[in-house]
N, C-alpha and C positions, 0 to 999 in steps of 0.2 A: 431539240427534238429532231430525229431523222426518220425518214420513211422511204418507201420504194427501194429498199435495199435487201429485202428478205428478213429484216429485223426492224421492228418498230419499238419505240420506247419513249420514256419521259424522265425528267428530273424534277424533283420538288426540293425546295430548300427554304431556310429562313435564318435570319440573323438577329440576335438580341444585341442592342448597342447601349452603352452607358458612356456619355461624352464628357463626364466630369467625375470620374470614379473617386478620386481622393481630393477633389476641390482644386486641382491645378491643371485642368484641361486634359487629364489622362483619359484615354479612350479604351474601353473594354468591348471586345466583340466576341460573342459566342455564336458559332455557326454550326448548322446541321444541314446535310444534303443527302437525299436518297434517290437513286436512279434504278430503273428497271428496263431491260431490253427483252422483247418478246420475239420468238421465232415465228414470223408470219407464214412460213412455209409448212408449219406443222398443222395437223388436223386434230390434235388433241384438245382437251378442255383448256380454258384460258389459263388456269394456274399451272398446268403442266406445260405450257408454252414458254414459260419464263426461261430465257437464255442466260441472263446474268443479272446479278444484284450488286449494287455498289452503295455502301454507306460510308459517309465521311463526317467526322466531328472535329471541331477545332476551336481553340480559344486564343485570342490575341490581346496582348496588353501593349498599347502604343503610348509611349511617353514623349512629350514635346521637348526633348533634349537628347543629346548624345550621352548615354549613361556609360561613362568610362572612368577608370580609377586614376586619371591624370588630367592635368589642365590642357586644354586645346585652344587654338585661336578662335576668335569669333567668326563662325561661318554661317550665321543666320541672317545676314543682311539681305539675301535674295530669296529667302524662304526658310520656314521653320524646319530645323533638323528633327529627326525622329529616331527613337529606339523602339524596335518591335520585338517583344518576347513572345514566342508562339509555341504551341503544342498542338499536335493533330494526330488523328487516328483514322485509318481507312480499312474497311473490311470489304473485300471483293470476292464474289463467288461466281464462277462460270460453270454451268450445268455439266456434269459428267466429265469435267476436264481439270479445273484449276481453282484454287482458292488462295487468297493472299491477305496477309495482315501486316499493316505498316504503322509504325509509331515514329514520329519525327518531332524533335525539339530543337529550336534554334533561337539565336539572337541576331538581329539585323539592324544595321545603321544606315539610314537614308539621309542624304544632305544635298543641298542645292549649291553648286559652285557658282553658276550664273543662272539667269532665267532659262537658258536653253541647255544647260549641262547638269544632269542629275547623276548622282552616284548612289549605289546600293552595295553594301558590303556585309556579308554574313561570315564572321570569323569562326563561328561555332555552329555546325549543323550535325546533330547526332541522330542517327537513324537505326532502327531495328526493323528488319524485314523478314517475314517468314512466308515462303511460297510452298504450297503442297499440291502435287498432281494427284488426280484420282488414281488409285492403285491399278485398276484395269487399263486406264489410259496410259499410265506410266509404263506398264509392261508391254503394251502394244508399240510404244515408241522405241523401247529398247530392242524389241524383236526386229524392228525395221532398221535398226542401226542409227536411229535418230537421237543419239545421246546429247546433241547440242541443246535440244529443247528441254531435256531433263536437267542438264547442268545449269541452264539459264533460269529455269522456273522452279524446280524442286529443290529448294535450298533455304537455309537460314543464314543470315549474316549481320554483321555490325558495321556501321559506317560512321567515321568521324571525318568531316571535311569542311571546306569553306567555299564560298561563292562570291563572285563579284560581277556587277553589271553596270555599264555606262550607257546613258541614254542622251541623245542629242536632238533637240527641237521637239520634244514631246509637247511643249507649251503651244505649239503652232498647229496641232492636229485638228483643232476645231475652227481654224481660220482658212479662208480662201485666198491663198497666195502661192507663189512659187518657192519651194524650199526642199531641202534634203533632210530626211529623217534617218537616224542611225541608232541601233541598239546592239551592243555586243555583250555577251555573257560568257563566263567561264566557271566551271564547276570542277573542283579538285577534291580528291578524297584519298585518305590513307597515307599521305606523305609524312605527317608527324608521327603516326604509328610505325611507319617503316623505319624512321630514324630511331625511335624508342626501341624497336626490336633489335637493332644493331647493338644497343647497349645492354639490354637485359634478356634477350633471346626468348621470345614468346614460344609457347608450346605449339606443336603442329598436330593437325587432325589426321584422320586415316588417309586423306587424299593428299597430304603433304602441305596443306595451307596453314600459315601461321594464324593463331587464334588469340582473342582477347575475350575474357568472360566466357570462355568455352565456345566462342563463335568465330569463324573466319572473318577477317576484316577486308574491306574492299579497297583497291587502289585503281584509280582511273583518272583521266582528264577528259572533259567534255566541253566543247565550245560551240556557240551558235551565234550567227549574225542575222540581223534584220535590217536591210538597207532599202529605203524607199525614196522615190522622187515624186513630188506632187507638183503638177503643172495646172495652173488656173487659166481658164479661157473666158472668164466673165460670167455674170449671173450665177447659176448653180452648176456650171459645167467645169468638170475637173478630170484630169487624167492622172492615174497613179501607176507607177512602175515599181515592182518590188522584186527583190532577190533575197532568198532565205537559205543560206548554206549552213551546214553543221557537221562536226566531226567528233566522234567519241572513241577513245582508245583505252583499253584495259592494260595494266602493266603491273610489275612487281608481284604482289600477292594475289592478283586476279588474272585469270586467263580469258575471261569473257566479261562483257558488259551484261549486267542483269537485265531482266525484262523491262523494268521501269526506266532504265537509263538509255535504252536503245531509242533510235528515231523511228518514226512512222511517217507515211505519206498519205495524202488525201485529206478529206474532211472539209469543214465549212470555211476554213481560212487557208487551205492549201490548194491542192489540185481538186477542184470542187466536183468534177465529174466522177470521182471515186469516193466512196465512203471511207472514213478514217480506218487505217490498218487493213485495207484491201488492195493496196497497190504495191508492187515490187515484192522482194528486192530484185533489182536488175530485170532480167528476162525470165525470172522464175514463173513457172506455170504450174498450178496446183494439180493439173492432170497427171503429173509424174507420180503422184501418190497411188495411182492405179484406178481400176474401174470396177472392182468387185465390192461386195458388201462391206468387207473390213476396211477397204480404202474409203468408202463413203462415210463410215463412222469416224475414221481418223480425220478425214477432211472436215467433218462437222465439229469435232472436238478441238481441232487446231485453229478454228476461227479466232482471229485477233492475236494469235500467238506465233504464227509462222511467217508473218510479213513485216519484219523489223530489220533494221540495219544500223551499222556504225557510221555510215556516211549518209548525208542528206543534201539534196538540192531541190528547192522549189522556187518557181518564179511566177509572177502574175502581172498582167496588164489589164487595168480596169478603167473604163470611161464612165463617168457619173454625170447625170443630168436631171433636171426637174421635169416632172410630168404635169402635176397640178399643184396649185398653192394650198388648197384646202380640200380635204376629203375626210368627213367624219372627225374633224378636229386635227387631222394630221396633214403635213406636207408630204406628198407622194413623189418620190424620186425613183429613177430607174438606173440601171447599170448594165453594160455589156462587158464581157471579160474573156480573156484567154489565159489559161494556166498551163504550166508545164512542170515536170520534175520527176523525181523518183528517190528511192533509198537504195543503198547497196551494202552488201557484206564486204568486210575487209579481205576475207580469204574465201576461196572456193570451199564448199561444204556439200556433203551428201544430202543434207536436209533441204538446201536451196540451190539446186543445180541452175547455173546461169545467173545466180544472184550476186556474184562478186563484181566489183568495179573493174571495168576494162576501158582504158582510155581510147583505144581504137574502135570501141563499140559504143561510145558515149551517146551519140545521137540515136542509135538503134535501141538504147536502153531508156530513152526518155518517153514519158507519157505526155500526151497533149489533150487538153479539153477546152471547149468553148461554152459560153452560156450567157444567160441574162438573168436579171433579178429586179426585185422591187424593194424599196426601202420606205417604210412608213415612219416619218420623223415627227415625234411628239415633243420635240425640244429637249425634254429631260431623258429620254431614251429612244432608241430606234428599233423597230421590228424589221427583220430582214428575211426575205425569201429568195433563194437562188436556185436556178435549175442549170446543172452542168451536163454537157453532152460529150461523150467520149469521141475523140477524133482519131487518136493514135494510141494503141494499147500495146506496150512492150512485151506482154506475155506471149504474143504470137510472133510468127516469123515472116520476114519479107514484106510483100505488099499486103498480106493479111493483117498487118499491124494497123492499117488504116480502116478501122472498123466503121467509120462514118459512112462508108459506101453500102453497108448493110442496114442502115437505119430505117429505110423505107421498104426493105424487103428482108425482114429479119427472122421470119419464122424458121426457115431451114437452118440459119446460123445458130439460133438459140437452141433448137432441138439438138444439133450436133454438139453444142457446148454442154448441154445438160447431160448427154450420154457419157461424157468423159469427166465431168466435174461434179456430179451429183453429190450432195444436195445443193450445191451452189447454183444460183440462177444468174444469168448474165443480164445486166441492166445497162442499157445505152444512156439512160437519163438518170441522174441522181439529184434529188431535191434536198435542200438544206434550209432549215428554219433556225433563226437565231436572234439574239438581242445584241445590238451594237454593230458597228461596221466590222467587216472581216479584217481590215488593216487600215 
């Protein structure tokens, strides 16, 4: 749940589980999740304030072995290997702007090399995605020359890829000691289809992209790292330093990463002073869309769609400590934190002026936030409430980036911002509520 961001919302979900489906410890999971975001700035009736709807359905069959057509060495001494066969569907609608339908089928192998080394390999990941922009919104984008958003979102495509992830020291996350945590993941798509195309020559669509089953197929590589150092000071005192970089590049049969494969910044586990998808890219400022009524409508419809990038870097420093041992059955812990980061476009574009990565402008393009939070630890799960405060906002220039100086004298600043960014409202403080630790 997020709030104080101009959009309030909730997610509800449930999972049906059968832990012995065929009598051999096979696990069946059937999941359903539904989320709604409301536009808190609207004065319309409650049902007319719905900003977006998100429905997700999925089914997983988890087998306690590696289901492969050949013999493999015994790798279950340190933990039971698993094969997960999954199928999922997502239906997302954003009012007057965008709707997306996604179907994904995959098979994944998970095994434990040692107690501290985990591997996850998805040799087959088949995706069908269909994104459709509202016709009026689409025309307004094309009239402004914003073809990037149309090419990224208004398209159908097929994806055949594979994924791999390696995790180190995940077994120590619940312990208080000094250790390094690492997770690296890579997502590859279209390579096998690219090789097959060289042999049988797939048909091309009107835009020149090679197709399979009448749909263009994607080719890209995307990688992301999560590196953390946990330092224990005794009791419940702990310092966590984290770095989270990522790079995604389209190639071959794709000229752009699709909406779903781009990175975003902000959110409850990133730079917490910004709501997810409201930071960056680079020095991009949404005021460039204009100040007339058409610009205001465009800015509203582009929410969550225009602040994405192929490059990402986020970092966090969080100090955790105990407040009281017992409060209404929970151990109450506190945290203070500092976050930094941003996302970037690989190339300069008319849609995101200032959004491309520039090495000599790196510090100028970083966002910085600080904050504090509470954690209510019930042993089996943790409720978390964080408040992030913007310190340095890269959408502004020079000393104006240090928005913290306006925190206690903010009326004029917010009025000026509203006049050039309507209907966006500037929030110095962002609240995030979640279940589980941020990292």
